[in-house]
Backbone as JSON, one array per atom type, in Angstrom:
{
  "sequence": "XXXXXXXXXXXXXXXXXXXXXXXXXXXXXXXXXXXXXXXXXXXXXXXXXXXXXXXXXXXXXXXXXXXXXXXXXXXXXXXXXXXXXXXXXXXXXXXXXXXXXXXXXXXXXXXXXXXXXXXXXXXXXXXXXXXXXXXXXXXXXXXXXXXXXXXXXXXXXXXXXXXXXXXXXXXXXXXXXXXXXXXXXXXXX",
  "N": [[-25.42, -6.11, 7.85], [-22.81, -5.68, 5.52], [-21.5, -8.22, 3.36], [-18.14, -9.07, 2.87], [-15.58, -10.18, 0.86], [-12.22, -11.21, 0.88], [-10.1, -11.87, -1.56], [-7.43, -13.73, -2.87], [-6.26, -13.2, -5.76], [-5.08, -15.24, -8.29], [-2.38, -15.13, -10.74], [-3.32, -14.67, -14.13], [-6.06, -14.94, -13.9], [-9.26, -13.7, -14.63], [-10.87, -10.73, -13.45], [-13.66, -11.09, -13.11], [-16.83, -12.79, -13.25], [-17.64, -14.18, -15.51], [-16.59, -15.0, -18.87], [-17.19, -13.65, -21.55], [-17.37, -14.0, -25.06], [-14.71, -14.63, -25.62], [-12.39, -16.42, -27.61], [-10.81, -18.36, -26.49], [-10.63, -20.44, -23.57], [-10.66, -18.91, -20.53], [-9.6, -18.46, -17.17], [-11.83, -17.52, -14.57], [-13.4, -15.6, -11.89], [-15.45, -17.27, -11.07], [-14.36, -19.79, -11.06], [-13.22, -20.02, -8.61], [-14.77, -18.86, -6.6], [-17.77, -19.43, -5.04], [-20.0, -17.92, -4.06], [-23.04, -16.55, -3.68], [-24.28, -13.42, -4.96], [-22.14, -11.63, -4.54], [-19.85, -9.17, -5.76], [-17.04, -7.9, -7.64], [-15.21, -5.24, -6.16], [-13.95, -2.98, -7.81], [-11.11, -3.67, -9.94], [-8.62, -6.01, -11.03], [-5.95, -6.51, -13.04], [-5.62, -9.18, -15.45], [-2.99, -10.18, -15.61], [-1.98, -9.5, -13.18], [-1.62, -10.03, -9.64], [-2.99, -10.92, -6.39], [-4.75, -9.03, -3.84], [-8.2, -8.85, -4.2], [-11.19, -7.34, -3.63], [-14.48, -8.38, -2.88], [-17.94, -7.75, -2.67], [-21.32, -7.56, -1.33], [-22.77, -5.26, -1.26], [-23.79, -2.44, -2.81], [-23.22, 0.3, -2.25], [-20.98, 0.16, -0.56], [-19.26, -1.15, -2.29], [-18.93, 0.82, -4.28], [-17.72, 2.8, -2.73], [-15.25, 1.63, -2.14], [-14.15, 1.24, -4.7], [-14.36, 3.66, -6.15], [-12.42, 6.29, -7.39], [-12.59, 8.88, -6.3], [-12.73, 8.7, -3.56], [-10.2, 8.1, -2.83], [-8.96, 5.81, -1.71], [-6.25, 4.13, -0.29], [-4.15, 1.96, -2.14], [-1.94, -0.63, -2.01], [0.9, -1.96, -3.55], [3.16, -4.63, -4.24], [5.92, -4.62, -6.16], [7.78, -6.02, -8.64], [10.42, -4.91, -10.49], [12.19, -4.35, -13.56], [15.53, -3.62, -13.48], [17.76, -1.55, -11.48], [17.02, 0.62, -9.44], [17.99, 3.88, -8.29], [17.48, 6.15, -5.52], [16.92, 8.62, -6.68], [15.81, 7.85, -9.09], [13.32, 7.03, -8.32], [12.03, 9.26, -7.48], [10.43, 10.77, -9.4], [8.07, 9.2, -9.41], [7.12, 9.7, -6.89], [6.4, 12.33, -7.06], [4.48, 12.37, -8.99], [3.54, 11.22, -12.19], [3.58, 11.92, -15.64], [1.23, 10.55, -17.7], [-0.34, 9.12, -20.64], [-2.98, 9.76, -20.21], [-2.94, 11.92, -18.54], [-1.57, 13.59, -15.58], [-0.48, 11.63, -12.82], [-1.5, 11.21, -9.4], [0.74, 11.9, -6.67], [2.72, 9.13, -5.59], [3.37, 6.87, -2.89], [6.48, 5.54, -2.49], [8.83, 3.04, -1.92], [11.91, 1.31, -1.88], [12.25, -2.18, -1.46], [13.29, -5.22, 0.21], [13.32, -8.41, -1.5], [10.1, -9.71, -1.25], [8.55, -12.3, 0.79], [6.82, -14.18, -0.96], [4.23, -16.24, -2.45], [4.91, -18.73, -4.95], [4.83, -17.88, -8.37], [2.78, -18.89, -11.08], [2.79, -18.9, -14.44], [6.36, -18.79, -13.72], [8.3, -15.74, -13.23], [10.23, -14.49, -15.89], [13.65, -14.74, -15.73], [16.53, -12.78, -16.29], [19.91, -12.99, -16.79], [21.67, -10.89, -17.38], [20.33, -8.56, -16.75], [19.44, -6.79, -13.96], [16.95, -7.1, -11.34], [14.56, -5.59, -9.12], [12.66, -4.84, -6.11], [9.78, -2.91, -5.33], [7.69, -1.08, -3.09], [4.68, 0.26, -3.64], [2.29, 2.72, -3.15], [-0.78, 3.87, -4.2], [-3.44, 6.24, -4.8], [-5.4, 6.28, -6.63], [-7.06, 4.79, -9.44], [-6.47, 4.12, -12.12], [-6.52, 2.52, -15.36], [-4.26, -0.08, -15.52], [-2.37, 1.35, -14.07], [-0.08, 1.32, -12.23], [1.78, -0.24, -13.62], [2.09, 1.35, -15.92], [3.13, 3.65, -14.76], [5.63, 2.8, -13.68], [6.9, 2.01, -16.03], [7.05, 4.47, -17.32], [9.13, 5.7, -16.0], [11.28, 4.22, -16.73], [11.44, 1.67, -15.6], [10.38, -1.19, -16.17], [7.58, -3.19, -15.21], [7.75, -6.41, -13.86], [6.46, -8.22, -12.17], [3.43, -7.91, -10.43], [1.83, -7.42, -7.46], [-1.03, -6.87, -5.71], [-1.12, -5.85, -2.51], [-2.58, -4.66, -0.44], [-5.7, -2.96, 0.26], [-6.81, -0.08, 1.53], [-7.3, -0.85, 4.88], [-7.48, -3.54, 4.53], [-5.88, -6.62, 3.82], [-4.02, -9.0, 1.86], [-2.35, -10.67, 3.1], [-1.47, -13.81, 4.4], [-3.46, -15.2, 3.07], [-3.8, -17.8, 0.88], [-2.98, -18.08, -2.68], [-5.79, -18.09, -4.83], [-7.6, -18.54, -2.84], [-10.1, -17.35, -0.47], [-11.17, -15.12, 2.15], [-13.71, -14.34, 4.5], [-14.61, -11.14, 5.57], [-15.32, -8.67, 8.02], [-16.85, -5.49, 7.59], [-15.13, -2.45, 8.18], [-15.65, -0.02, 10.88], [-15.68, 2.54, 9.69], [-16.85, 2.07, 7.3], [-19.53, 1.51, 7.34], [-22.63, 0.96, 5.85], [-25.3, 1.18, 6.24]],
  "CA": [[-24.02, -5.79, 7.59], [-22.36, -6.14, 4.21], [-20.51, -9.3, 3.26], [-16.95, -8.64, 2.15], [-14.62, -11.27, 0.66], [-10.85, -10.87, 0.51], [-9.69, -12.95, -2.46], [-6.07, -13.65, -3.4], [-6.42, -13.55, -7.17], [-3.86, -15.73, -8.93], [-2.01, -14.67, -12.07], [-4.06, -15.28, -15.23], [-7.49, -15.04, -13.62], [-10.0, -12.47, -14.91], [-11.58, -10.18, -12.28], [-15.09, -11.13, -13.39], [-17.34, -14.15, -13.08], [-17.82, -14.83, -16.81], [-15.68, -14.57, -19.93], [-18.0, -13.67, -22.77], [-16.81, -13.62, -26.33], [-13.31, -15.0, -25.82], [-12.27, -17.69, -28.33], [-10.12, -19.33, -25.64], [-11.17, -20.56, -22.23], [-9.82, -18.23, -19.55], [-10.06, -18.63, -15.79], [-12.57, -16.38, -14.02], [-13.69, -15.69, -10.46], [-16.36, -18.4, -10.8], [-13.55, -20.99, -10.84], [-12.7, -19.98, -7.24], [-15.71, -18.3, -5.63], [-19.16, -19.86, -5.21], [-20.76, -17.18, -3.05], [-24.01, -15.77, -4.45], [-24.56, -12.03, -4.64], [-20.98, -10.76, -4.34], [-19.28, -8.66, -7.0], [-15.76, -7.23, -7.39], [-15.15, -3.8, -5.89], [-12.78, -2.62, -8.59], [-10.6, -4.73, -10.81], [-7.19, -6.32, -10.97], [-5.66, -7.05, -14.37], [-5.4, -10.63, -15.57], [-1.59, -10.5, -15.36], [-1.61, -9.06, -11.83], [-2.02, -10.97, -8.59], [-3.18, -10.36, -5.06], [-6.03, -8.73, -3.21], [-9.39, -8.37, -4.89], [-12.31, -7.32, -2.69], [-15.8, -8.61, -3.44], [-18.95, -7.5, -1.63], [-22.71, -7.66, -1.74], [-23.38, -3.98, -0.97], [-23.4, -1.52, -3.88], [-22.61, 1.54, -1.73], [-19.63, -0.18, -0.11], [-18.51, -1.44, -3.51], [-18.58, 2.11, -4.88], [-16.79, 3.5, -1.82], [-13.94, 0.99, -2.29], [-13.64, 1.33, -6.07], [-14.41, 4.99, -6.73], [-11.19, 7.04, -7.13], [-12.76, 10.13, -5.55], [-12.52, 8.44, -2.13], [-8.74, 8.01, -2.68], [-8.58, 4.72, -0.83], [-4.9, 3.68, -0.66], [-3.93, 0.61, -2.65], [-0.5, -0.88, -1.93], [1.37, -3.01, -4.44], [4.54, -5.08, -4.22], [6.18, -4.56, -7.58], [9.11, -6.41, -9.11], [10.72, -4.15, -11.69], [13.45, -4.59, -14.23], [16.45, -2.52, -13.23], [18.31, -1.37, -10.15], [16.82, 2.06, -9.31], [18.49, 4.72, -7.2], [16.41, 6.99, -4.96], [16.58, 9.68, -7.65], [14.96, 7.24, -10.12], [11.98, 6.85, -7.77], [11.47, 10.57, -7.15], [9.29, 11.15, -10.26], [6.86, 8.5, -8.97], [6.67, 10.37, -5.66], [5.85, 13.63, -7.44], [3.43, 12.18, -9.99], [4.11, 10.94, -13.5], [2.68, 12.23, -16.76], [0.85, 9.42, -18.55], [-1.11, 9.61, -21.79], [-4.28, 10.25, -19.74], [-2.72, 13.01, -17.58], [-0.67, 13.4, -14.43], [-0.94, 10.81, -11.7], [-1.25, 11.76, -8.07], [1.98, 11.37, -6.1], [2.67, 7.79, -5.0], [4.35, 6.53, -1.85], [7.33, 4.52, -3.11], [10.07, 2.67, -1.23], [12.56, 0.08, -2.34], [12.16, -3.19, -0.41], [13.92, -6.52, -0.06], [12.35, -9.31, -2.12], [9.14, -10.21, -0.26], [8.32, -13.74, 0.88], [5.53, -14.4, -1.62], [3.97, -17.51, -3.08], [5.47, -18.88, -6.29], [3.89, -17.52, -9.43], [2.69, -19.84, -12.17], [4.18, -19.28, -14.68], [7.33, -17.93, -13.02], [8.84, -14.57, -13.92], [11.43, -14.77, -16.68], [14.86, -14.13, -15.17], [17.59, -12.53, -17.27], [21.16, -12.87, -16.04], [22.37, -9.64, -17.64], [19.53, -7.41, -16.32], [19.0, -6.98, -12.58], [15.59, -6.68, -10.99], [14.42, -5.15, -7.73], [11.28, -4.76, -5.62], [9.3, -1.64, -4.79], [6.35, -1.04, -2.48], [4.08, 1.47, -4.2], [0.92, 2.99, -2.72], [-1.46, 4.89, -4.99], [-4.78, 6.59, -4.33], [-6.24, 6.37, -7.82], [-7.3, 3.45, -9.96], [-6.49, 4.14, -13.58], [-6.22, 1.26, -16.02], [-2.85, -0.51, -15.53], [-1.66, 2.54, -13.62], [1.25, 1.07, -11.66], [2.64, -0.69, -14.72], [2.39, 2.49, -16.78], [3.99, 4.58, -14.02], [7.01, 2.3, -13.61], [7.44, 2.06, -17.39], [7.33, 5.86, -17.64], [10.42, 6.1, -15.4], [12.3, 3.29, -17.2], [11.49, 0.48, -14.75], [9.24, -2.04, -16.53], [7.09, -4.12, -14.2], [7.82, -7.84, -14.14], [5.43, -8.88, -11.36], [2.66, -6.92, -9.68], [0.98, -8.05, -6.46], [-1.72, -5.91, -4.84], [-1.0, -6.37, -1.16], [-3.65, -4.17, 0.44], [-6.61, -1.89, -0.1], [-7.15, 0.45, 2.84], [-6.8, -1.69, 5.97], [-7.62, -4.95, 4.17], [-4.64, -7.15, 3.25], [-4.03, -10.37, 1.36], [-1.4, -11.43, 3.91], [-1.99, -15.03, 5.01], [-4.47, -15.86, 2.23], [-3.12, -18.44, -0.26], [-3.54, -17.79, -4.0], [-6.98, -18.84, -5.18], [-8.47, -18.68, -1.66], [-10.66, -16.1, 0.03], [-11.64, -15.06, 3.54], [-14.81, -13.43, 4.76], [-14.19, -10.1, 6.49], [-16.36, -7.71, 8.37], [-16.48, -4.15, 7.17], [-14.65, -1.64, 9.3], [-16.66, 0.95, 11.29], [-15.72, 3.65, 8.77], [-17.47, 1.67, 6.04], [-20.92, 1.1, 7.52], [-23.43, 1.45, 4.73], [-26.73, 1.28, 6.56]],
  "C": [[-23.6, -6.41, 6.25], [-21.41, -7.32, 4.33], [-19.36, -8.8, 2.42], [-15.98, -9.81, 2.09], [-13.28, -10.68, 0.27], [-10.32, -12.06, -0.27], [-8.26, -12.69, -2.93], [-6.12, -14.15, -4.84], [-5.1, -14.03, -7.75], [-3.61, -15.05, -10.28], [-2.86, -15.39, -13.11], [-5.54, -15.39, -15.04], [-8.14, -13.68, -13.91], [-10.75, -12.03, -13.65], [-13.07, -10.04, -12.56], [-15.53, -12.59, -13.33], [-17.57, -14.89, -14.39], [-16.8, -14.27, -17.8], [-16.42, -14.68, -21.25], [-17.17, -13.29, -23.98], [-15.36, -13.99, -26.57], [-13.24, -16.33, -26.57], [-11.55, -18.77, -27.52], [-10.76, -19.34, -24.27], [-10.18, -19.91, -21.26], [-10.45, -18.39, -18.16], [-10.72, -17.35, -15.29], [-12.79, -16.59, -12.52], [-14.59, -16.89, -10.13], [-15.62, -19.72, -10.63], [-13.09, -21.1, -9.39], [-13.74, -19.6, -6.19], [-17.12, -18.73, -5.98], [-19.99, -19.25, -4.08], [-21.74, -16.3, -3.81], [-24.06, -14.31, -3.99], [-23.36, -11.13, -4.37], [-20.39, -10.4, -5.7], [-17.98, -7.93, -6.68], [-15.94, -5.73, -7.14], [-13.87, -3.31, -6.54], [-12.32, -3.8, -9.42], [-9.12, -4.92, -10.54], [-6.89, -7.04, -12.28], [-5.37, -8.54, -14.33], [-3.96, -11.02, -15.24], [-1.07, -9.94, -14.04], [-2.18, -10.05, -10.83], [-2.41, -10.2, -7.34], [-4.61, -10.0, -4.74], [-7.06, -8.17, -4.17], [-10.52, -8.46, -3.87], [-13.6, -7.56, -3.45], [-16.81, -8.37, -2.34], [-20.35, -7.57, -2.22], [-23.48, -6.36, -1.49], [-22.88, -2.96, -1.99], [-22.73, -0.25, -3.38], [-21.2, 1.28, -1.24], [-18.73, -0.45, -1.31], [-18.05, -0.14, -4.17], [-17.55, 2.86, -4.03], [-15.37, 2.94, -1.96], [-13.34, 1.31, -3.66], [-13.52, 2.75, -6.61], [-13.16, 5.81, -6.38], [-11.38, 8.32, -6.31], [-12.6, 9.94, -4.04], [-11.04, 8.23, -1.8], [-8.31, 6.96, -1.67], [-7.2, 4.2, -1.23], [-4.88, 2.21, -1.07], [-2.42, 0.4, -2.7], [-0.14, -2.11, -2.74], [2.82, -3.35, -4.13], [4.89, -5.32, -5.68], [7.62, -4.96, -7.87], [9.34, -5.7, -10.43], [12.06, -4.58, -12.27], [14.34, -3.37, -13.99], [16.85, -2.46, -11.76], [18.22, 0.13, -9.8], [17.53, 2.66, -8.09], [17.3, 5.51, -6.66], [15.97, 8.06, -5.96], [15.69, 9.14, -8.78], [13.51, 7.1, -9.65], [11.27, 8.18, -7.51], [10.34, 11.0, -8.09], [7.98, 10.45, -9.86], [6.26, 9.18, -7.74], [6.05, 11.73, -5.94], [4.61, 13.5, -8.31], [4.08, 12.08, -11.35], [3.09, 11.32, -14.57], [2.49, 10.97, -17.59], [0.02, 9.96, -19.71], [-2.5, 10.11, -21.4], [-4.11, 11.29, -18.62], [-1.77, 12.63, -16.46], [-1.31, 12.48, -13.4], [-0.79, 11.61, -10.42], [0.09, 11.22, -7.58], [1.74, 10.01, -5.45], [3.67, 7.7, -3.86], [5.16, 5.38, -2.41], [8.56, 4.3, -2.25], [10.61, 1.41, -1.87], [12.55, -0.9, -1.17], [12.99, -4.41, -0.8], [12.89, -7.4, -0.74], [11.4, -9.89, -1.06], [9.01, -11.73, -0.32], [6.92, -14.03, 0.35], [5.43, -15.85, -2.09], [4.66, -17.54, -4.45], [4.4, -18.51, -7.32], [3.94, -18.58, -10.51], [2.04, -19.14, -13.36], [5.13, -18.32, -13.96], [7.76, -16.75, -13.89], [10.09, -14.99, -14.69], [12.61, -14.02, -16.07], [15.88, -13.95, -16.27], [18.87, -12.22, -16.51], [21.82, -11.51, -16.21], [21.6, -8.4, -17.17], [19.04, -7.66, -14.9], [17.52, -6.62, -12.41], [15.58, -6.29, -9.52], [12.95, -5.04, -7.4], [10.99, -3.39, -5.06], [7.97, -1.89, -4.09], [5.77, 0.3, -2.89], [2.63, 1.57, -3.71], [0.37, 4.13, -3.56], [-2.85, 5.13, -4.41], [-5.72, 6.89, -5.5], [-6.51, 4.94, -8.28], [-7.39, 3.45, -11.46], [-6.12, 2.76, -14.13], [-4.71, 1.03, -16.08], [-1.91, 0.59, -15.03], [-0.25, 2.27, -13.11], [2.21, 0.63, -12.75], [3.04, 0.49, -15.61], [3.31, 3.49, -16.07], [5.44, 4.08, -13.99], [7.66, 2.32, -14.99], [7.84, 3.49, -17.76], [8.66, 6.34, -17.07], [11.51, 5.08, -15.73], [12.48, 2.05, -16.36], [10.3, -0.44, -15.07], [8.88, -3.03, -15.43], [7.18, -5.55, -14.7], [6.72, -8.61, -13.41], [4.76, -7.82, -10.51], [1.69, -7.66, -8.76], [0.31, -6.95, -5.64], [-1.77, -6.52, -3.45], [-2.15, -5.91, -0.26], [-4.48, -3.1, -0.25], [-7.11, -1.35, 1.23], [-6.51, -0.4, 3.91], [-6.89, -3.19, 5.67], [-6.36, -5.43, 3.46], [-4.82, -8.6, 2.82], [-3.08, -11.26, 2.17], [-2.07, -12.63, 4.58], [-3.04, -15.76, 4.2], [-3.74, -16.49, 1.04], [-3.74, -18.04, -1.6], [-4.73, -18.7, -4.3], [-7.95, -19.04, -4.03], [-9.04, -17.32, -1.28], [-11.04, -16.25, 1.49], [-12.79, -14.08, 3.6], [-14.35, -12.42, 5.8], [-15.4, -9.26, 6.86], [-15.9, -6.36, 7.87], [-16.03, -3.37, 8.39], [-15.69, -0.59, 9.65], [-16.77, 2.15, 10.34], [-16.43, 3.33, 7.47], [-18.88, 1.14, 6.24], [-21.75, 1.72, 6.42], [-24.9, 1.58, 5.05], [-27.01, 2.41, 7.51]]
}
């Protein structure tokens, strides 16, 4: 059976084990995970937080990361602005980005979630309100959620990937990981 790690990636950490060629020292997965033979199934930008799955099975890794399987990825997103339902409708239909139309996203406005503190904290501006959205996508384009919210005039301030499929980061502190078993739908042998 494949080993699968659920890692709560902190802000500022690269989704790789090494940082080649950078003139500055940046935090990587090797600062948090000392488990041989596991590799990220997909990526999460350095300035994003939350669930990153790592596994030791190439077929499972591809099944999780490959957009053709349309595995749902849910994000808790703090945006600048105070959107009405009509402002969210374009996200639900799909947004034109420079690399084409996105698939429709599931989007709801939510109360501020009870999350860990981010280091560094989000810059608060008294004259500009912010709000929280729960966005589920079934693709994995580069910086997709950030580009989608920007395209509808709601720049992302904080992005936390909460779940991938049935796997969730709930209960895992930032910088920690848990070992999970693969679900029956993901048997690879």
